[in-house]
N, C-alpha and C positions, 0 to 999 in steps of 0.2 A: 461523777455527777457535777462536782464543783467546776470542772473544766468545761463541760458542755454549757453551763450557765454563763461562764466567762466568754465563750465563743459567741453566744447569743447577744450578750451585752456589747461586745466589740462590733458585731455585725449591725446591730440596731443603731448604736451611737456613732459608728463609723470611724475608721482610721483612713487617712488619705490613700494608703496603698490598696485598701479594699474598696473604698468608695468609687474609685475610678477604675472600673474593671477593664479588661483587655477587649475593647470593641473596635471594629473597623470604622475609621472615620471617613473612608472613601473606599469604594470597591468597584470591580468590574468583572465581567465573566468572559473568559476566553472562548474561542469557537468550539473547543473540545468540552466545554461545560465547567472547567475548573474556575472557581471563584477566587480572585486575587483581592487582597485588602491591605490597607495601610493601618497598622496597629502602632499607636504612639504612647500608650499609657506608661510604659516603663521609662521612656526617655524624655517626655515633654515636661515633667515636673522640674527638671534641672535647667530648663531654658529660661532666658530672660523674660520677664513679664512685659506687657505692653498694653496701654490704654489708648484706643484710637483718637480720643480727643486731645491727647498730649502730643508728644514729639513724633517723629517718623519711627517706623518699626526698627527694632534693634538690628535686624538684617535687612538691608535695602533690597528692593526688587532687583536692581542691577547685580548685586552680589549673589542673590539667590539664583538668578538666571545663569551667571557664570559658573556657580557651583553645580547647578543642575546639568548644564550642558557638558561639563567635564565628566560628571558621573555617568550621564547617558552615553557618551562616546566610549567610555571605558566599559560600560556594562553591556551595551547592545552591539557587540563586536561582530555579530554575524551579518550585520547590515553594512552597506557601503558607507552610509553616513546617517546622522540623526540630528534633527533640529528640535527646538522647543516649539510645540504647537500652541500651548496655552499655559498660563500661570494664574493661580487664584490665591488670594489671601483668605485664610479660614480661621475661625475661632474654635478652640478645642471645646468639645461639647460637655465636658464634665463640670458640674456646678462648682466644685471646689477649686477648679483651675480655670475659671472664666477669663483670667487675664493672660492666658497662654494662647499664642497664635502660631500658625505655620503656613507654609505655602504648599499647594498641590500643583505639581508640574506634569503636564501631559506631553509626551514626546511623539514626533512623527519620524519614523525610520524610512530609509530609502534603499531600494535595491535596483541597480542598473538605471538610476535616475528617476525611477517611478516610486511614488509614495506608497507605503504599506499602510492601509487603513485598518487600524485595530485599536481598541480601547484598552489594551493590555500592557501598554508601555507608559508607566507613570511612576512618580516617587513623591515623597514629602521632603521638604527642606525646613528644618526647625530653625528657630530664631538664633541658635548658636552656630548655625552652618552645618549641622549634622544632617546627612541624607538618610532617610528611612526608605528602604526598598519594599516593594509590595511582597507579600507572602501569601501562600494558599491559605484560605480560611479553613478552620477546623471543620471536618465533615464534608468538605468540598471534594468531589470525585469527578474525574474526567468521564465523559460519556463513552 
C-alpha cells in the first residue's frame, strides 16, 4: 500500500522522465494505413537548449540539411535518389522541456527521374545532430 501511494505522489508531482511521455511530435499515414511518427522523449532532454530571442540555434539549418540528406540517402536506398523537400524548426511540446528544439525534414525520393509523392519519408534532426527516424505508432495496423 505504501508503494502505491508513492507512485501516486510521483505521478502527481511529476518527474521529468514521466512528465514528458512518449508522444508523436509529427506523424503521417502511409497508403496502407500504417501511421508513422517521430518520438523524441528519450533523446531530446540531452540536447542543447535554445531560446529563439538569443543566438542562432545550436545546430544551423545548413548543418541540419547536410545531416538529413546524408541520412536520407543512406536510408532510402530503394530509390534512385532523394532530396530534401522541406525543413522546419519546431519547439518540443513538453512544458518541462520548452527550451528544446528540433528540425523536421521531409524528403522527396525519385525513381527513374520521377518524384515519388508520399508523406511517409521524413525524420527529425535534434540540436546535437542526432537523427531520429520515424517509427510505427503503437496500435497502428496496415489495412
